[in-house]
C-alpha positions as CSV (number, residue, x, y, z in Angstrom):
1,M,87.2,88.3,82.5
2,A,89.3,90.6,84.7
3,V,90.5,90.5,88.2
4,V,91.3,93.4,90.7
5,C,93.9,92.7,93.4
6,V,94.7,94.9,96.4
7,D,98.0,95.1,98.2
8,A,97.6,97.4,101.2
9,G,101.0,98.2,102.4
10,T,102.0,100.4,105.4
11,T,102.5,103.7,103.3
12,M,101.0,102.8,100.0
13,I,97.8,101.0,98.9
14,K,98.2,99.3,95.5
15,A,95.4,98.2,93.2
16,V,96.1,96.1,90.2
17,G,93.9,94.9,87.4
18,Y,94.8,91.6,85.6
19,G,93.5,90.2,82.4
20,E,92.4,86.5,81.9
21,D,96.0,85.7,80.9
22,G,97.4,87.2,84.0
23,A,98.8,90.3,82.3
24,E,99.0,93.5,84.4
25,L,96.5,95.9,82.7
26,A,96.3,98.7,85.2
27,V,98.0,99.8,88.4
28,E,96.9,102.6,90.8
29,R,98.7,103.7,94.0
30,Q,97.2,105.6,96.8
31,A,99.4,106.9,99.6
32,T,98.4,106.5,103.2
33,T,99.6,108.4,106.3
34,V,101.5,106.8,109.3
35,R,101.0,109.0,112.3
36,H,103.4,109.2,115.2
37,P,101.5,110.9,118.0
38,A,104.1,110.1,120.7
39,P,107.7,108.6,120.6
40,S,107.8,105.0,119.3
41,H,104.0,105.2,118.3
42,A,103.0,104.3,114.8
43,E,99.3,104.5,113.9
44,Q,97.0,104.7,111.0
45,D,93.3,105.8,110.6
46,L,91.3,102.8,109.6
47,T,88.7,104.8,107.6
48,E,91.5,106.6,105.7
49,V,92.9,103.2,104.7
50,W,89.6,102.0,103.5
51,Q,89.0,105.1,101.5
52,A,92.4,104.7,99.8
53,V,91.3,101.1,98.8
54,V,88.0,102.4,97.5
55,R,89.8,105.1,95.3
56,G,92.3,102.6,94.1
57,V,89.9,99.8,93.1
58,R,87.5,102.3,91.5
59,Q,90.2,103.8,89.3
60,V,91.5,100.4,88.2
61,A,88.1,98.9,87.5
62,G,87.3,102.0,85.4
63,R,90.3,101.2,83.1
64,L,89.4,97.6,82.5
65,D,87.5,96.5,79.4
66,A,86.3,93.2,80.7
67,P,84.0,92.6,83.7
68,V,85.6,92.1,87.1
69,T,84.9,88.5,88.2
70,H,86.5,88.6,91.6
71,L,88.6,90.7,94.0
72,A,91.7,89.4,95.9
73,L,93.3,91.1,98.9
74,T,96.6,91.1,100.7
75,A,97.9,93.7,103.2
76,Q,100.4,94.6,105.9
77,G,100.4,92.1,108.8
78,D,100.6,92.2,112.6
79,G,99.6,95.2,114.7
80,S,96.1,95.6,116.0
81,W,93.2,97.0,114.2
82,L,90.4,97.0,116.8
83,V,86.8,97.3,115.9
84,D,83.5,96.9,117.8
85,A,80.8,94.3,117.2
86,A,79.4,96.2,114.2
87,G,82.8,96.4,112.6
88,E,83.4,100.0,113.3
89,P,86.9,101.3,114.5
90,T,87.2,101.9,118.2
91,G,90.4,104.1,117.5
92,P,93.4,104.2,115.3
93,A,95.2,101.1,114.2
94,I,98.4,100.4,116.0
95,L,101.0,99.1,113.5
96,W,103.5,96.3,113.3
97,N,106.4,98.9,113.7
98,D,104.9,100.5,116.8
99,G,107.3,100.3,119.8
100,R,105.3,101.5,122.7
101,A,104.8,98.0,124.1
102,G,108.7,97.4,124.3
103,P,108.7,97.1,128.1
104,F,106.2,94.2,127.9
105,V,108.4,92.3,125.5
106,E,111.5,93.0,127.6
107,R,109.8,91.6,130.7
108,W,108.6,88.5,128.8
109,S,112.1,88.0,127.5
110,R,113.6,88.2,131.0
111,D,111.1,85.8,132.4
112,G,111.7,83.2,129.7
113,V,108.1,83.5,128.3
114,L,109.3,84.3,124.8
115,E,111.5,81.3,124.5
116,R,108.7,79.0,125.8
117,A,106.2,80.5,123.4
118,F,108.5,80.0,120.4
119,R,108.6,76.3,121.1
120,S,104.9,75.9,120.2
121,N,104.4,79.1,118.0
122,G,107.6,79.3,116.1
123,S,107.6,83.1,116.2
124,L,109.5,85.5,118.4
125,T,107.3,88.1,119.9
126,F,108.1,91.8,119.3
127,A,106.4,95.1,120.3
128,G,104.2,95.2,117.1
129,L,102.4,91.9,117.7
130,P,98.9,91.8,119.2
131,N,99.9,90.3,122.5
132,A,102.3,93.2,123.3
133,I,99.9,95.9,121.9
134,L,96.7,94.5,123.6
135,S,98.7,94.2,126.9
136,W,99.8,97.9,126.6
137,L,96.2,98.9,125.9
138,R,94.9,97.0,129.0
139,E,97.3,99.0,131.1
140,H,96.9,102.4,129.5
141,D,93.6,102.5,127.6
142,P,91.3,99.8,129.1
143,D,88.2,101.7,127.9
144,R,89.2,101.1,124.3
145,L,89.4,97.4,124.9
146,E,86.0,97.3,126.5
147,R,84.5,98.9,123.4
148,S,86.3,96.4,121.1
149,A,85.0,93.1,119.8
150,A,87.8,92.0,117.6
151,S,91.5,92.6,117.1
152,L,92.0,92.5,113.3
153,T,94.9,93.1,111.0
154,C,94.9,95.4,108.0
155,G,93.8,92.6,105.7
156,G,91.1,91.6,108.1
157,W,89.9,95.1,108.4
158,I,89.5,95.6,104.6
159,F,88.0,92.1,104.2
160,A,85.4,93.1,106.9
161,R,84.5,96.3,105.0
162,L,84.2,94.3,101.8
163,T,82.2,91.2,103.1
164,G,80.9,92.2,106.6
165,E,82.9,89.1,108.1
166,L,85.3,89.6,111.0
167,V,88.0,87.0,110.4
168,A,91.7,86.5,110.1
169,D,93.6,84.6,107.5
170,E,95.7,81.9,109.2
171,S,98.8,83.6,108.0
172,D,97.7,86.7,110.0
173,G,96.7,84.5,112.9
174,S,100.0,82.6,113.1
175,A,101.7,84.9,115.6
176,P,101.5,85.2,118.6
177,F,98.7,82.9,119.8
178,M,98.6,80.0,117.3
179,D,99.8,76.5,118.0
180,I,101.6,76.4,114.7
181,R,101.4,72.6,114.2
182,A,97.8,72.3,115.2
183,R,96.9,75.6,113.4
184,R,94.5,76.9,116.0
185,Y,94.7,79.5,118.8
186,S,96.4,78.0,121.9
187,D,94.9,78.4,125.4
188,D,98.4,77.4,126.7
189,L,99.9,80.5,125.0
190,L,97.2,82.8,126.1
191,R,97.8,81.6,129.7
192,L,101.6,82.0,129.2
193,Y,101.2,85.5,128.4
194,D,98.6,86.0,131.2
195,M,96.1,87.0,128.5
196,E,93.1,84.7,128.9
197,W,91.1,87.9,128.9
198,A,92.0,88.6,125.3
199,R,90.4,85.4,123.9
200,P,87.2,87.1,122.9
201,L,89.1,89.6,120.7
202,L,90.7,86.9,118.4
203,P,88.8,86.6,115.2
204,E,87.9,83.4,113.5
205,L,90.8,81.8,111.5
206,R,90.4,81.1,107.8
207,G,92.6,78.8,105.8
208,D,92.8,77.7,102.2
209,D,89.4,76.1,102.3
210,R,87.5,79.2,103.2
211,R,89.2,82.2,101.6
212,A,86.4,83.6,99.7
213,A,83.1,85.5,100.7
214,P,80.7,87.6,98.5
215,L,81.0,91.3,98.1
216,T,78.3,93.1,100.0
217,A,75.9,95.5,98.3
218,S,77.2,98.5,100.2
219,A,80.7,97.8,99.5
220,A,79.9,97.0,95.8
221,A,78.3,100.5,95.5
222,E,81.4,102.2,96.9
223,L,83.8,100.3,94.6
224,G,81.7,100.3,91.5
225,L,81.9,96.5,91.3
226,P,79.0,93.9,91.0
227,E,77.4,92.8,94.2
228,G,78.1,89.3,95.2
229,I,81.4,88.6,93.3
230,P,83.9,86.6,95.4
231,V,86.3,88.5,97.6
232,V,89.4,86.4,98.3
233,L,91.4,87.0,101.5
234,A,94.9,86.1,100.6
235,P,97.8,85.6,103.1
236,Y,99.3,88.8,104.4
237,D,101.8,90.7,102.4
238,V,105.1,89.1,103.2
239,A,103.6,85.6,102.5
240,A,101.6,86.9,99.4
241,T,104.9,88.3,98.1
242,A,106.8,85.0,98.5
243,I,104.0,83.4,96.4
244,G,104.0,86.3,94.0
245,V,107.7,86.0,93.2
246,G,107.4,82.2,92.8
247,A,109.0,81.0,96.1
248,V,106.4,78.5,96.6
249,G,108.3,75.2,97.0
250,P,110.4,73.9,100.0
251,G,113.8,75.6,100.2
252,Q,112.9,78.4,97.8
253,A,113.8,81.9,99.2
254,C,113.1,85.6,98.6
255,T,113.7,88.9,100.0
256,I,111.4,92.0,100.0
257,L,113.4,95.2,99.7
258,G,110.6,97.4,101.0
259,T,109.6,99.2,104.2
260,T,110.8,96.1,105.9
261,L,113.6,93.8,104.6
262,C,111.8,90.5,104.8
263,T,113.9,87.5,104.0
264,E,111.9,84.3,103.8
265,V,112.2,80.6,103.1
266,M,109.4,78.1,102.3
267,M,109.5,75.0,104.5
268,E,107.6,71.7,104.8
269,E,107.8,71.7,108.7
270,P,108.2,74.4,111.3
271,Q,111.5,74.9,113.0
272,L,110.8,75.0,116.8
273,D,114.2,74.2,118.2
274,G,117.4,76.2,118.1
275,T,117.7,80.0,119.0
276,P,114.2,81.7,118.8
277,S,114.2,84.2,116.0
278,G,111.9,85.6,113.2
279,L,108.4,84.4,112.4
280,T,106.8,81.1,111.3
281,V,103.7,81.7,109.0
282,A,101.2,78.9,108.5
283,L,100.6,78.8,104.7
284,G,98.3,76.2,103.2
285,G,100.2,72.9,103.7
286,R,103.6,74.6,104.2
287,Y,105.3,77.0,106.5
288,L,107.0,80.2,105.7
289,R,110.1,81.0,107.9
290,A,110.2,84.8,107.7
291,F,112.6,87.4,109.0
292,P,110.9,90.8,108.7
293,T,113.4,93.4,110.0
294,L,112.5,96.7,111.4
295,A,115.5,98.1,109.4
296,G,114.6,98.5,105.8
297,G,113.2,101.2,103.3
298,Q,113.1,103.8,106.1
299,V,116.9,103.4,106.5
300,V,117.3,104.2,102.8
301,D,114.9,107.2,103.0
302,W,116.9,108.5,106.1
303,A,120.3,108.0,104.2
304,C,118.9,110.0,101.2
305,R,117.8,112.9,103.5
306,M,121.1,112.9,105.4
307,L,123.2,112.9,102.2
308,G,121.1,115.6,100.5
309,L,119.6,113.3,97.9
310,G,116.0,114.3,98.4
311,D,113.5,111.4,97.9
312,D,115.5,109.5,95.4
313,P,116.7,106.0,96.5
314,A,118.2,105.4,93.0
315,A,120.6,108.3,93.7
316,L,121.8,106.6,96.8
317,S,122.6,103.4,94.9
318,D,124.3,105.4,92.2
319,L,126.4,107.1,94.8
320,A,127.3,103.9,96.6
321,A,128.4,102.4,93.2
322,R,131.3,105.0,93.2
323,S,132.9,103.4,96.2
324,A,134.7,100.1,96.2
325,P,133.4,97.1,98.2
326,G,133.9,97.7,101.9
327,A,133.4,101.4,101.8
328,D,137.2,101.9,102.9
329,G,136.7,100.1,106.1
330,L,133.4,101.8,107.2
331,V,130.8,99.6,108.8
332,F,127.2,100.6,109.3
333,L,124.7,99.0,111.7
334,P,121.3,99.8,110.2
335,Y,119.1,99.5,113.3
336,L,117.5,102.8,113.0
337,S,113.9,101.9,114.1
338,P,112.8,103.5,117.3
339,A,111.4,100.0,118.2
340,G,114.9,98.5,117.9
341,E,115.1,95.3,115.9
342,R,113.1,92.0,115.8
343,A,114.8,89.8,113.2
344,P,116.9,87.8,113.2
345,F,117.5,88.9,116.8
346,L,115.2,90.7,119.1
347,D,116.4,93.8,121.1
348,T,114.1,96.8,121.6
349,R,117.1,98.9,122.5
350,A,119.1,98.2,119.3
351,R,120.3,101.4,117.6
352,G,122.3,102.1,114.5
353,S,125.8,103.5,114.1
354,F,128.6,104.1,111.7
355,L,132.0,102.5,112.9
356,G,135.4,103.1,111.5
357,L,134.5,106.7,110.4
358,C,137.4,109.0,109.6
359,V,137.9,112.2,107.6
360,D,139.0,110.3,104.6
361,H,135.4,109.1,104.2
362,D,133.2,110.8,101.8
363,R,129.5,110.7,100.8
364,E,129.9,107.7,98.5
365,H,131.6,105.7,101.4
366,L,128.5,106.5,103.6
367,A,126.1,105.5,100.9
368,R,128.0,102.2,100.2
369,A,128.2,101.4,104.0
370,V,124.4,101.9,104.3
371,L,123.5,99.5,101.5
372,E,126.2,97.0,102.5
373,G,124.8,97.1,106.1
374,L,121.3,96.3,104.8
375,C,122.7,93.4,102.7
376,L,124.6,92.0,105.6
377,V,121.4,92.0,107.5
378,I,119.8,89.9,104.7
379,R,122.7,87.5,104.9
380,D,122.3,87.3,108.7
381,C,118.6,86.4,108.2
382,L,119.4,83.7,105.6
383,A,122.0,82.3,108.1
384,A,119.4,82.2,110.8
385,S,117.0,80.3,108.5
386,G,119.5,77.5,108.1
387,A,118.6,77.3,104.4
388,R,121.0,77.2,101.5
389,P,119.0,78.5,98.6
390,V,120.2,78.2,95.0
391,E,118.7,81.7,94.2
392,L,117.2,84.6,96.0
393,R,114.2,86.2,94.4
394,V,113.6,89.9,95.2
395,S,110.7,92.4,95.1
396,G,109.9,95.8,96.5
397,G,111.0,99.2,95.7
398,G,114.7,98.4,96.3
399,S,114.6,95.8,93.5
400,A,114.5,98.6,91.0
401,S,118.3,99.3,91.7
402,P,120.7,97.1,89.8
403,H,123.6,98.3,91.8
404,W,122.0,97.2,95.1
405,L,121.0,93.8,93.6
406,R,124.6,93.2,92.3
407,M,125.8,94.1,95.9
408,L,123.2,91.7,97.3
409,A,124.3,88.8,95.2
410,D,127.9,89.4,96.2
411,V,127.1,89.6,99.9
412,T,124.8,86.5,100.1
413,G,126.8,84.5,97.4
414,V,123.8,83.4,95.5
415,P,122.2,84.7,92.3
416,V,119.6,87.4,92.8
417,V,116.5,87.3,90.5
418,R,113.8,89.9,90.2
419,T,110.5,89.2,88.7
420,A,108.9,91.1,85.8
421,D,105.9,92.2,87.9
422,A,105.7,95.7,89.3
423,E,103.6,94.6,92.3
424,A,104.7,91.1,93.6
425,G,102.3,91.2,96.6
426,A,99.3,91.8,94.3
427,R,100.5,89.1,92.0
428,G,100.6,86.7,95.0
429,A,97.0,87.7,95.8
430,F,96.2,87.0,92.1
431,L,97.7,83.5,92.3
432,V,95.8,82.7,95.6
433,G,92.6,84.1,94.0
434,A,93.0,81.8,91.0
435,V,93.2,78.8,93.2
436,A,90.3,79.9,95.5
437,T,88.0,80.4,92.6
438,G,88.9,77.2,90.8
439,R,91.0,78.8,88.0
440,A,94.1,76.9,89.1
441,A,94.5,73.6,90.9
442,S,97.5,74.7,93.1
443,E,99.7,77.7,93.8
444,Q,102.6,75.9,92.2
445,E,100.5,75.5,89.0
446,A,99.4,79.1,89.1
447,A,103.0,80.2,89.6
448,E,104.2,78.2,86.7
449,T,101.5,79.7,84.6
450,Y,101.5,83.4,85.5
451,I,104.9,84.4,86.9
452,R,107.6,85.8,84.6
453,T,111.1,86.4,85.8
454,G,113.2,89.3,84.8
455,D,117.0,90.0,85.3
456,T,119.4,87.8,87.2
457,F,122.4,89.1,89.0
458,A,125.2,86.7,89.4
459,P,127.6,87.0,92.4
460,D,131.2,88.0,91.6
461,P,133.6,85.3,93.1
462,A,136.1,87.8,94.3
463,N,133.5,90.0,96.0
464,V,131.9,86.8,97.5
465,A,135.2,86.0,99.2
466,Y,135.6,89.5,100.5
467,Y,132.1,89.7,101.9
468,A,132.5,86.4,103.7
469,D,135.2,88.0,105.9
470,A,133.1,91.3,106.0
471,Y,130.1,89.3,107.4
472,E,132.1,87.9,110.3
473,A,133.5,91.5,111.0
474,F,130.0,92.8,110.9
475,L,128.9,90.3,113.6
476,T,131.9,91.0,115.8
477,V,131.4,94.8,115.6
478,R,127.6,94.4,116.4
479,A,128.3,92.2,119.4
480,A,130.7,94.8,120.7
481,T,128.5,97.7,119.9
482,A,125.3,96.0,121.5
483,R,127.0,96.2,124.9
484,S,126.5,100.0,124.7
485,W,122.7,99.8,123.7
486,P,121.5,99.6,127.4
487,T,123.6,102.7,128.2
488,L,122.2,104.6,125.3
489,A,118.7,103.6,126.2
490,N,119.2,105.0,129.7
491,L,120.5,108.3,128.2
492,R,117.3,108.5,126.0
493,D,115.1,107.9,129.1
494,G,117.0,110.6,130.9
495,A,116.6,113.1,128.1
496,A,112.9,112.2,127.8
C-alpha cells in the first residue's frame, strides 16, 4: 500500500507519498501566489490552489510503486474561502493574514465583545477570522455574500473538490463561532457579533468520527487515482503539525517556524479564564492551545532582503551567529505584518522596530536581533499558555537552521527537538489518516509507531540566565513602544 498526503500551506502546496511502514517515499512542492490587490489585503485564487494540489498529487502518485489506498489532507486555516451552492468560487479566497477587517476587530475590542466571546470560544478574534472578513464583505461587497452558500477554509475547499462535500473539520470550525466545550456553533456568539445573518454560510462540522469520504470520479480522473478511495480531512495545518511532530499528549508543546510562528500546547480542557489570547482548537478529545503569530517567516524574508542576503534564510542565521547573545544591546520588535499582531496579544496597529541602534552596530548585530526577537515572541507565547514543557518540538523551514534552534533553546530554557520528517504537517495528516482508516487505534499509537525524532539542542545555562533578563527587557521596551503605535497608525492614515 501507499498513501498520499497533502499539506496546502499559504505559499506552498506539499504532496508527500508514504509507504506502508510510514517512510517518506516522494515529496513534491508547488508554489502558490498570494496577491495583495490593496493595502492589508491578502488573497488567493481558489482554482490556482486546486490546480497546484492536482499537479503535486499526480507527480507523487506517479513515483510510487504501490497502489494508493487513501488520500489525507491538511491545509492553512482561518480566512474565508467562499463558494456557491455548486461548490464553485464566488471570488478570491481572503486569507488568515488579511488585515482589511481590522476596524471591525477594533470596535469589537472596545465594546467588550472579544472578551465575552473568548469566555465561551477560547479564541481571540483577529482580522483574518471569518467573523471579521464576512462582516467586512457585508459592508463592502454584499453581492458576493448573496452569491455564496458556504464560507470554507482552504482544507474545506480542497476536500470539496475531492469529494463534493461542503464541510469543515472541527479544528477549522473552532474559531470564531464554536462553543468550544459543546463543540457546536453557538447562536449566542452569532448574536454577540450581530451576525445571525451568517448562519447559513457555516458548513457542517466534522470530527474524528466522520473524517473520510470517497474520492469522486471527476477528481479521481484529474489526480490519476482510483475512484472511491477514502479522502481523510485532517485538522488544519497548525494542529496537524502538532500531531506530526508527536505533541499529542497533555502538556506537550511544539513550535512551527514557518510563515507564522505558531507555538502550541496540547491540553485536556480549554482555558477560558485569564487574559484572552491566542486560539483554542478542538482536536478529538483534547484541545490545542495555539498562538499563531503574524510575525514569522515573512520577517526572516524581509531581513534577508534588507541585509542583501537574497532569498537565503540560512545566510541570515549564519550572519547572526557571528554576534554574541544580546546583539550588543540591540532589541528588535518583529511585528512587521500590515495586520499588526494577533498572538499572544491582539493589536492591529502593532508595528516593528529596532531599538538601541547606534553606529557601532553592524549587519551581524541586526541579523542576531531579528532572530532573537522572534525567539522572544515564542517565549512570550509559552508564557501566555501557562505551560512548562520539558521539551519544545519544532518544524517548518526555520527548523533547518541549527544556529536558530540553539538560540531558541537558550531563549526558552528548554531542549529543542526537531523531527526527522521533511514535512511535519503532512506527517500529521498521515497519522490522522491511519486512525481514520483503521490502521492505528489512536493518534498516540500512530505517533509512537511512525514518528522519528532528529537532533536535540540543549540550552546553555549561562545563556538561559542572560535571556531571562533579556525577556523582561523585551516586554518593557514593547510596552513603552506600543504607546506610539496609535500615533504611527494616524500617520499612515494621513499618508494614505
